[in-house]
C-alpha angles and dihedrals in degrees: 000000000000112000124202105212124181110198092182120033118237103257125188106196107193123188115159095214104028099046107047093154091072117087092246131106139153096266098055106030122088130188127220135181134185088243095036114143109170131087097220094079091205130143088257094044113026121189138207117295099239092045090056093044097050107024112022105035127078131211109295098016129139124233120198115202124202120228110271142090118296123197138161096280095195092053094217104080121102090226143033091232134359120208122196101157140053108286145154116219118191121184139186092057127155122196142143129224088285138003133055124349119218119196111185100185094183088069093063091195099143096097118204103195122192090183087219087283102092146006114283100217127010118190119186131174143147115261110251097023092106097243110172120188126181123184125181140156100031137119104223105198149169096004121163120201097188126115089003116159094201116078126006126239124238111286098205092107129092093216130071112275111219099188147323140199106028094171104029122003112189129173133164096008120144097207128011124178120188108181132172097353132140108228105192143172099348127153131211086209137342096203123124099234140182113279096263099044117116139224124191136201114356097188103023132005117189125179126172092358110156098203121012122184120185111174134161095001131136114222110187141155094008120145132201087219147319097259141355126047112333128199124188110007094186101021134002113194125180139165092003145122134033131213103341085346099141124051120182105176141162096357130137117234107194132170096341113162140190111212136316102244116028137048119258140156138263109013089183103030131356113187124179138176094357142120142226097017114169117191103186137170098347131142117231114189137158096001110166087002099130103043093031093201115169103260139164116235097013090184103021132007119185122186124182099346131159128210097357134154138204101193137174098341130145123226127189140157094005111149130217145063093309140000098216115024119187118187128186126193127214116273097020119065117221109217119193133166114213106191140160097357129147106219102174140132091028128155095215131114092230125024091203122015121187121192134180132336101006138140109210136182108191110182142152098009133143104222128178139025089128122172108261106287130160113261095353114172133193093218126010126187133187136170136172140201091251097045103032133238131296109240106200133176106199117186141152097012128140113219120184144155101019133115094247124015096203118005111192107190106178145316095023133137108209134176111191118188140156099001134137121234113185136157093006105162099212119009128347097205114017120185105194098183115027089177096064100025127084110203129180113185123184140158100353124149120232126191138164097349128150086236128351092212113189107016100163124217097293117045140137134233130200144088111299088200098222112200099234112342096173088060095043099258101134095170115129128236137214110294094030116154087225094068121108097354109134147019109223135178092221092074108150123119135318130238091284094049093256119141118256129227100047095134132090115306139273094029096029098146123092119221122238129039097300126070107207119231137154109251129181108209111210120206114272110234116192117188 
């Protein structure tokens, strides 16, 4: 399990005279409190949050929120706060009528509560106007995006959309930064719809957002909706980004759901028709685990994306047809890199599923160790004449303890090099349709499989000596048959960020996701 540990809390020490280096001064900083009653919005007389956001602040200002619970005090607004200008909102602050202000964002004890009656935060801009919004240090909770008159949900669906964006609804924003927040128990909609009706984005909904940065947040127990087809329990993202335009990094996705009664996609993240999405160093656990509806992309669903990465994440105990689901549409290639991930201990039929017109690089991953499921596969590919072929380069992965290692259904173009397949119950490399598939297999290691399947001309045999495969540790040990087997132009780094090719030339590279090396680990002393 990946753990996010903060040894030192994030402290924003704000003193208007003693800390001139911070972008804070008396003319552009406003103070709010859950029980604020004034209109000055000063440190001595803080005001209500939405009053400061909409009425008092100017474009580019900073708002500091005391710890406490913030609601729609009027009871008739469809939001807790509505943002239409560039602002920085910092929560979890403590201060008196004068003196220093301390904002410890890691506490996240400024609670924005939608009470399941309204959206929590609505952010609307016009693409290209330079709007820049940053929000940190809040718990964004119990939002409901259904039947909301402010903001419209994406219309690129044939069915009725009941709601979207219960926690954060953002559209037309050039730059949005959500950092160090707790996004909890939000709903895209709580309506009871017809079977085909749709809900989108329980925790966060982002449409036409130029640059989106989500770092160090916890997204948990969010739901796309109560019933119907749900997309994006934690995050729904569409028509957003650019080259390196979306960064989702170092977050925890925990127990996010879609709906209770119909299949959907992407209980953790559902991203469509976007570019430059980087999903890095996150933990995905227990998505779709309570309702256990059959879904594609239980953790991550990607449809028609360009220049996107799934990098160095951990996945465990997510439930559905697939953990990661990548789909390409005809006429527009989806290209995604899946690198250095640990996709183990899942309750999904496929760890990675790739469908349609896609260009995939899958490297340096630990894949497998699923709970016993019928016909489970580490990697599954399928194309069609109508939707095009997956074109996947699959190298330096370790696949273990699944029914099939690589299951190639049909209309797929696959190159498979330098991988480990071990303890595969049925077939390590299964080519279901040799007439429509193109398969190149070279220099893979096979050991203790029910059937190796397609091994190619050059292959290796022998025990890779995985450290603890039943518990998801696929590192290799001294004496492993995977050590010093190939020389490969890919080079680069292994799953742990260690340089490859440190063995004896010419075949100085190990196969599989882990490059073996002797390491002396010294005690970590933190003062």
